[in-house]
C-alpha positions as CSV (number, residue, x, y, z in Angstrom):
1,M,9.4,3.6,8.0
2,S,11.1,7.2,7.6
3,Y,10.4,9.6,6.1
4,I,13.5,9.0,3.5
5,N,13.1,5.2,3.6
6,T,10.2,6.2,2.1
7,L,12.0,8.6,-0.6
8,N,14.8,5.9,-1.0
9,Y,12.2,3.1,-1.6
10,L,10.4,5.5,-3.9
11,N,13.7,6.1,-6.1
12,S,14.4,2.6,-6.2
13,L,11.5,1.5,-8.4
14,Q,13.2,4.0,-11.4
15,Y,14.6,0.4,-11.5
16,F,11.8,-0.8,-13.3
17,G,11.9,2.0,-16.1
18,I,8.6,4.0,-17.8
19,K,6.0,0.4,-18.9
20,F,2.8,1.6,-20.5
21,G,-0.3,0.3,-19.7
22,L,-3.3,1.2,-17.4
23,N,-3.7,-2.4,-16.0
24,N,-1.0,-2.3,-13.4
25,I,-2.4,1.4,-12.0
26,K,-6.5,-0.2,-12.3
27,V,-5.4,-3.5,-10.3
28,L,-3.9,-0.7,-7.2
29,L,-6.2,2.4,-7.0
30,D,-8.7,-0.8,-6.5
31,L,-6.8,-2.1,-3.1
32,L,-6.5,1.1,-2.5
33,G,-10.3,1.7,-2.8
34,N,-10.7,3.3,-6.1
35,P,-9.8,6.8,-4.4
36,H,-9.9,8.2,-7.9
37,N,-13.3,7.9,-8.3
38,K,-13.6,9.8,-5.7
39,F,-13.3,13.3,-7.2
40,K,-13.8,14.9,-11.0
41,A,-10.6,15.9,-12.7
42,V,-9.3,18.5,-15.2
43,H,-6.7,16.7,-17.4
44,I,-3.9,18.1,-19.1
45,A,-1.4,16.2,-22.0
46,G,1.1,18.3,-24.6
47,T,4.2,18.6,-25.2
48,N,5.2,21.3,-23.6
49,G,3.2,24.0,-21.0
50,K,1.3,21.3,-19.1
51,G,2.5,22.4,-15.5
52,S,1.9,25.7,-15.8
53,V,-1.6,25.1,-17.3
54,A,-2.1,23.5,-13.9
55,A,-1.0,26.4,-11.4
56,F,-2.6,28.8,-13.4
57,T,-5.6,26.8,-13.5
58,G,-5.2,24.9,-9.7
59,S,-5.1,29.5,-9.0
60,I,-7.9,30.0,-10.4
61,A,-10.1,27.4,-9.3
62,A,-8.9,27.8,-5.4
63,L,-9.8,31.2,-5.9
64,S,-13.1,30.6,-6.5
65,G,-13.7,28.6,-3.3
66,Y,-13.0,25.9,-4.6
67,K,-10.2,22.9,-2.8
68,V,-8.2,21.6,-5.6
69,G,-5.9,18.8,-6.2
70,V,-2.1,19.9,-8.6
71,Y,-0.8,16.5,-9.6
72,T,2.1,17.9,-12.2
73,S,6.2,16.7,-12.7
74,P,8.9,16.6,-11.9
75,H,9.3,17.9,-9.2
76,L,12.6,20.5,-9.0
77,V,13.4,20.9,-5.1
78,D,11.2,18.7,-2.6
79,F,9.0,15.9,-3.7
80,R,6.2,17.1,-2.4
81,E,5.7,19.7,-4.7
82,R,4.2,17.2,-7.5
83,I,1.7,16.4,-5.0
84,A,0.1,19.8,-4.2
85,V,-3.8,21.2,-2.4
86,K,-4.8,25.2,-3.0
87,T,-7.1,26.4,-0.8
88,Q,-8.6,29.9,-0.4
89,S,-7.1,31.6,2.7
90,V,-8.5,33.7,5.1
91,R,-7.5,36.7,3.0
92,Q,-9.7,36.0,0.4
93,S,-7.6,37.4,-2.6
94,E,-4.4,34.8,-1.6
95,I,-4.1,31.5,-1.9
96,T,-2.7,29.1,0.7
97,E,-0.7,26.3,-1.2
98,K,0.3,22.4,1.0
99,F,1.7,20.1,-0.1
100,I,1.1,16.5,1.4
101,P,2.8,15.6,4.3
102,K,5.9,13.9,5.7
103,T,3.6,11.9,7.7
104,R,1.3,11.4,4.8
105,V,3.6,10.1,2.2
106,I,5.1,7.4,5.0
107,S,1.4,6.2,5.6
108,I,0.2,5.5,2.1
109,V,3.4,4.2,1.0
110,S,3.1,1.6,3.7
111,D,-0.1,0.7,2.0
112,I,0.9,0.7,-1.3
113,K,3.8,-1.5,-0.5
114,R,1.1,-4.6,0.9
115,A,-0.9,-3.4,-2.2
116,V,2.1,-3.7,-4.0
117,K,3.3,-7.4,-2.1
118,H,-0.6,-8.2,-3.4
119,M,-0.2,-7.5,-7.0
120,R,3.5,-9.2,-7.5
121,N,2.5,-12.8,-5.6
122,T,-0.4,-13.2,-5.4
123,L,-1.7,-11.9,-8.4
124,D,1.3,-13.0,-10.5
125,M,1.7,-9.2,-11.6
126,D,4.7,-7.0,-13.2
127,H,6.0,-4.4,-10.2
128,P,4.7,-0.8,-10.6
129,T,6.6,1.4,-11.6
130,Y,7.8,4.6,-9.7
131,F,4.7,6.6,-11.6
132,E,2.7,4.7,-11.4
133,I,3.2,4.3,-7.2
134,I,3.2,8.3,-7.4
135,T,0.4,8.7,-9.0
136,A,-1.6,6.0,-7.1
137,L,0.1,8.1,-4.2
138,A,-1.5,11.3,-5.2
139,F,-4.9,9.5,-6.3
140,K,-4.9,8.6,-2.7
141,Y,-3.5,11.5,-0.4
142,F,-6.2,13.5,-2.4
143,A,-9.9,11.6,-1.9
144,D,-8.6,11.6,1.8
145,E,-8.5,15.0,1.7
146,N,-11.7,15.6,0.2
147,I,-11.1,17.8,-2.4
148,D,-13.7,19.6,-4.6
149,I,-11.6,18.7,-8.3
150,L,-8.1,17.8,-9.5
151,I,-6.2,19.5,-11.7
152,C,-3.9,16.0,-13.6
153,E,-1.0,17.2,-15.9
154,T,0.1,13.4,-18.0
155,G,3.9,12.2,-17.7
156,M,4.1,11.4,-21.0
157,G,1.7,11.1,-24.0
158,G,-1.8,10.3,-22.7
159,R,-3.2,6.6,-24.0
160,L,-1.1,4.9,-21.7
161,D,-0.3,7.5,-19.3
162,A,-1.4,6.5,-16.0
163,T,-2.4,9.5,-14.7
164,N,-5.4,8.4,-17.7
165,V,-7.6,6.6,-15.1
166,C,-8.9,9.8,-13.9
167,N,-12.2,10.8,-13.7
168,S,-11.9,14.1,-16.0
169,I,-14.9,16.3,-17.3
170,I,-12.2,18.4,-18.9
171,S,-9.4,17.7,-21.8
172,V,-7.1,20.1,-22.4
173,I,-3.9,19.9,-24.6
174,T,-1.7,22.0,-24.9
175,N,0.2,21.3,-28.2
176,V,1.8,19.0,-29.9
177,E,5.5,18.5,-30.9
178,L,8.4,16.4,-31.5
179,E,9.2,14.0,-28.3
180,H,9.6,11.2,-27.1
181,T,9.4,9.7,-30.6
182,D,11.1,6.3,-29.5
183,V,7.9,6.0,-27.2
184,L,4.9,7.9,-28.6
185,G,5.4,7.8,-32.4
186,N,7.8,9.2,-35.1
187,R,5.3,11.3,-36.6
188,T,3.4,14.9,-34.6
189,T,0.5,12.8,-35.5
190,D,1.0,10.1,-33.8
191,I,1.7,11.8,-31.0
192,A,-1.3,13.7,-31.0
193,Y,-3.4,10.6,-31.4
194,E,-1.2,9.6,-28.2
195,K,-2.8,12.7,-26.2
196,A,-5.9,12.8,-27.6
197,C,-6.6,9.9,-25.9
198,I,-7.0,11.7,-22.5
199,I,-10.4,13.0,-24.0
200,K,-13.6,10.8,-22.7
201,K,-16.9,11.4,-23.1
202,P,-18.8,13.6,-22.4
203,N,-15.1,16.2,-21.9
204,V,-14.5,19.0,-23.3
205,V,-12.1,19.7,-24.8
206,I,-9.8,22.6,-24.9
207,S,-7.1,22.6,-27.6
208,G,-4.1,25.5,-27.8
209,S,-2.5,23.6,-30.8
210,R,-1.6,25.4,-34.6
211,K,-0.9,22.6,-36.1
212,R,-3.7,22.0,-38.6
213,K,-3.6,17.9,-38.6
214,V,-3.3,18.1,-35.4
215,L,-6.3,19.3,-34.5
216,D,-7.7,16.9,-37.3
217,I,-7.2,14.1,-35.2
218,I,-7.9,16.1,-31.5
219,S,-11.6,17.0,-33.6
220,N,-11.3,12.8,-34.5
221,M,-11.4,11.9,-31.1
222,V,-14.0,14.8,-30.0
223,K,-16.8,13.0,-32.7
224,E,-15.6,10.2,-31.7
225,K,-16.4,10.1,-27.8
226,K,-18.7,12.3,-28.2
227,A,-17.6,15.1,-27.1
228,R,-17.5,19.1,-27.3
229,L,-14.1,21.0,-29.1
230,V,-12.8,24.5,-27.3
231,D,-9.8,25.5,-30.2
232,I,-8.7,28.8,-28.2
233,N,-7.4,29.6,-31.3
234,S,-10.6,30.0,-32.7
235,E,-12.5,30.9,-30.1
236,Y,-10.2,33.8,-28.4
237,K,-8.4,36.7,-29.2
238,W,-5.7,38.3,-27.0
239,G,-2.2,40.3,-27.3
240,K,0.2,41.5,-25.1
241,T,-0.1,45.3,-23.5
242,S,3.6,45.5,-21.8
243,F,6.4,43.6,-20.7
244,D,10.0,43.2,-17.9
245,I,11.1,41.4,-16.3
246,N,8.6,41.7,-13.6
247,R,5.7,40.8,-15.2
248,Q,4.0,40.9,-18.2
249,T,-0.4,42.4,-18.9
250,F,-2.3,41.2,-21.6
251,W,-5.8,40.6,-23.2
252,I,-8.1,38.3,-23.8
253,K,-11.9,38.3,-25.7
254,G,-13.9,35.8,-26.3
255,H,-17.5,34.1,-27.3
256,S,-19.1,35.4,-23.9
257,Y,-16.7,37.0,-21.7
258,S,-13.4,39.8,-22.1
259,Y,-10.5,40.2,-19.4
260,N,-8.3,43.5,-19.6
261,D,-5.3,44.3,-17.7
262,L,-4.9,40.6,-17.1
263,E,-1.4,40.4,-15.6
264,I,1.0,37.0,-15.2
265,S,4.5,37.0,-13.5
266,L,5.2,34.0,-15.8
267,L,7.5,35.4,-18.6
268,G,7.0,35.0,-22.7
269,E,4.5,34.9,-25.4
270,H,4.0,30.9,-25.0
271,Q,2.8,31.8,-21.3
272,I,-0.2,34.8,-22.4
273,T,-1.6,31.6,-24.4
274,N,-1.2,29.4,-20.9
275,A,-2.9,31.8,-19.3
276,V,-5.4,32.1,-22.2
277,L,-6.0,27.4,-21.6
278,A,-6.6,28.4,-18.2
279,V,-9.1,30.8,-18.7
280,A,-11.1,28.5,-21.5
281,V,-10.6,26.2,-18.8
282,A,-12.1,28.2,-16.2
283,E,-15.4,29.2,-18.0
284,K,-15.7,25.5,-19.1
285,L,-16.0,24.7,-15.5
286,R,-19.2,26.4,-14.8
287,L,-20.9,24.3,-17.3
288,F,-19.9,20.8,-14.1
289,D,-21.3,23.5,-11.6
290,F,-18.8,24.7,-10.6
291,K,-19.3,28.8,-9.7
292,V,-15.7,30.3,-11.6
293,H,-16.0,34.5,-10.3
294,E,-14.2,37.0,-13.0
295,N,-12.1,38.2,-10.0
296,A,-10.5,34.6,-9.3
297,I,-9.4,34.6,-13.1
298,K,-8.0,37.6,-13.0
299,T,-6.7,37.2,-9.2
300,G,-5.6,33.6,-9.9
301,L,-3.8,34.5,-13.0
302,S,-1.4,37.0,-11.1
303,S,-1.0,35.2,-8.0
304,T,0.1,32.1,-9.6
305,I,4.1,31.1,-9.4
306,W,5.6,28.8,-11.2
307,Q,9.1,27.5,-10.4
308,G,11.9,26.8,-12.9
309,R,10.2,28.9,-15.9
310,F,11.9,31.8,-17.0
311,Q,12.4,32.5,-13.9
312,V,14.2,35.3,-12.3
313,L,16.7,34.7,-9.2
314,R,19.0,37.4,-9.3
315,K,19.5,41.0,-11.2
316,N,22.6,43.3,-12.8
317,P,23.7,40.6,-13.6
318,L,20.5,38.8,-14.6
319,L,20.1,35.0,-14.1
320,V,17.7,33.5,-15.1
321,C,16.7,29.5,-14.9
322,D,14.4,27.8,-17.5
323,G,14.1,24.1,-18.2
324,A,13.3,23.9,-22.2
325,H,14.4,20.4,-22.7
326,N,13.3,19.9,-26.1
327,P,13.3,21.9,-29.6
328,S,9.7,23.0,-29.5
329,S,10.4,24.5,-25.9
330,A,14.5,25.9,-26.7
331,R,12.9,28.0,-29.2
332,V,10.6,29.5,-27.3
333,L,12.7,29.8,-24.8
334,K,14.7,32.2,-27.1
335,R,12.3,34.6,-28.9
336,T,11.8,35.2,-24.4
337,I,15.2,35.8,-24.4
338,S,15.1,38.6,-27.7
339,E,12.9,40.8,-25.3
340,I,15.2,41.4,-23.2
341,E,18.4,43.7,-23.7
342,Y,21.2,42.6,-22.4
343,D,25.0,42.9,-23.3
344,R,26.0,39.4,-23.3
345,L,24.4,36.1,-23.0
346,I,26.2,33.0,-21.4
347,F,24.1,30.2,-21.3
348,I,24.7,27.3,-18.7
349,V,23.3,23.9,-19.8
350,G,22.7,20.1,-19.3
351,I,20.8,18.1,-21.0
352,L,19.2,14.1,-20.3
353,K,19.8,11.3,-22.5
354,E,16.5,10.5,-24.2
355,K,16.8,14.3,-24.9
356,N,16.8,15.8,-28.5
357,Y,20.4,17.3,-27.5
358,R,21.0,17.9,-31.4
359,N,18.7,20.4,-32.1
360,I,18.5,21.9,-28.8
361,L,22.5,22.8,-28.6
362,R,21.3,24.2,-32.8
363,I,18.3,27.0,-31.6
364,L,20.0,27.7,-28.2
365,L,23.6,28.6,-29.3
366,S,24.5,31.5,-32.0
367,E,27.2,34.3,-32.4
368,D,26.7,36.0,-29.3
369,S,26.7,33.3,-26.3
370,T,29.1,31.7,-24.2
371,A,27.9,28.2,-24.0
372,I,28.6,26.0,-20.2
373,F,28.3,21.9,-20.2
374,T,27.6,20.9,-16.8
375,N,26.9,17.3,-15.1
376,I,23.3,16.7,-13.5
377,T,24.4,15.0,-10.6
378,G,20.9,14.5,-9.5
379,T,20.0,11.1,-12.4
380,D,21.1,8.5,-13.5
381,R,19.4,10.1,-17.3
382,A,21.9,12.4,-17.3
383,L,23.4,12.9,-20.9
384,N,28.0,13.2,-20.3
385,P,28.5,17.2,-20.9
386,E,31.4,16.4,-23.0
387,I,28.8,15.0,-25.5
388,L,27.3,18.4,-25.7
389,L,30.7,20.0,-26.2
390,K,31.8,18.2,-29.3
391,E,28.1,18.2,-30.8
392,A,28.2,22.1,-30.1
393,R,32.1,22.8,-31.4
394,K,30.7,21.5,-35.0
395,F,28.8,24.5,-35.8
396,S,30.2,27.1,-33.2
397,N,33.1,29.2,-32.6
398,N,31.9,31.0,-29.6
399,I,33.7,30.4,-26.1
400,I,32.2,26.5,-25.1
401,I,34.3,25.5,-22.3
402,L,33.1,22.5,-19.6
403,K,32.9,22.5,-15.3
404,N,32.0,19.2,-13.4
405,N,28.8,20.5,-11.5
406,I,26.2,23.2,-11.5
407,S,28.1,25.9,-8.8
408,L,31.3,25.6,-10.6
409,S,29.8,26.9,-13.5
410,L,27.6,29.3,-12.2
411,E,30.9,30.3,-10.3
412,Y,32.9,31.0,-13.7
413,A,29.8,32.6,-15.7
414,F,29.9,35.5,-12.3
415,Q,33.5,35.9,-12.6
416,K,33.1,36.3,-16.4
417,A,29.8,38.2,-16.5
418,N,29.0,42.2,-16.2
419,K,26.2,43.9,-14.8
420,N,24.4,44.6,-17.8
421,D,24.9,40.0,-19.5
422,L,22.1,37.6,-19.1
423,I,23.5,34.0,-17.5
424,C,20.6,31.0,-18.8
425,V,20.6,27.9,-16.4
426,T,18.9,25.6,-19.1
427,G,18.5,22.3,-20.5
428,S,16.4,20.0,-18.1
429,L,15.1,20.9,-15.0
430,Y,16.7,18.2,-13.5
431,L,19.0,21.1,-14.1
432,V,17.2,23.5,-12.6
433,G,16.1,22.1,-9.4
434,E,19.3,21.4,-9.1
435,L,20.2,25.2,-8.9
436,L,17.0,26.1,-6.8
437,K,18.0,23.5,-4.1
438,G,21.5,24.9,-4.1
439,I,19.9,28.5,-3.8
440,K,17.4,27.2,-0.7
441,N,20.4,24.9,1.0
442,S,22.7,28.1,0.4
443,K,25.6,26.1,-1.1
444,Y,26.6,28.8,-3.6
445,I,29.6,30.9,-2.8
446,F,28.8,33.5,-4.4
447,N,26.1,35.7,-4.4
448,L,22.5,35.2,-5.9
449,T,21.1,38.6,-4.4
450,N,20.7,41.8,-6.1
């Protein structure tokens, strides 16, 4: 089987949709030799920030000398982004990150297909979903690579998410907002419970939520599991010292350690909070005999790159992309934009069908913004942009237009923008991935260099 045929097989699994439950993944992993039991894990749940925390934490652990598996979703340009190994390079202040090789994707998926055939024909089980199979692929690869630790983010929720079989020593809950209410529940407390169910005995649990009701849910689960809670909002203080379009600097102070002159290239106040969560994880890894050095924390944070999160692609005019795909991340995006000086704001927006597009649009669009609505061609989950156009016209009198694809949208935006304007591509990581893939393949007829 070729790599392209393997990807086509994996993509065909979208037909089975999203099914929550741990029985399928447990049986599938058992047939593969239970690879997930061969390494410890940091397990990350939350509405927003999971990937950023995973990226920061993976970099810190790698620079401490460990072989680190990092499992995230979704991918932006290359499927293999989801399954990466980070190590310290020969130059010890640098990180080497390698995606799973194509040959390993082919061979492990072949093993998985045989296991699935046994599940279907012999055990009379449902077919595993796309996410269950790629989770099994990731865990098998990481076990074969003999990693020292896995940094793993949940796909959706936590309690019945396929990743919840991992052998976690630290659980992280970044924040909790309303999301996927058709599956996770209509109340924030319902969703908090689903996420808190990643807590295992005797985890260290690190929380970034400021909501009292959410913290109560997490605290109750911590007591039930006899775990230990670290609430960063009560145990750490931090503050930003500088900000520009390339970086931000800040300090962190905890009970035992203080860090000054920290720097990250990811922009926005929320990314500093994500960095604090990663520092808390790094400190608590020491409880499990991982030797994490202060210099590794500083350099790990500053060297972390995480695409699609207020990523600056061009200046004059400024072009950024951000995968904000729910109301809470849309608010964060607007706060980050408010820190930047610009003349006019031009949004290019595409959103998936299941998202709360009405609230996202009301948060993003304002009196000084132009909105261009576009198709997301890489998925059948994309919302028709005409629906976005119709909704926006209910509350906005600004320039609101429709373009058929991201390329035409960018072309229009660049025709209208002056050098002091800000163009922001947002609404979905799928749209951002389409943009980044087009840049990588030089598909756009206009110049994206400064």
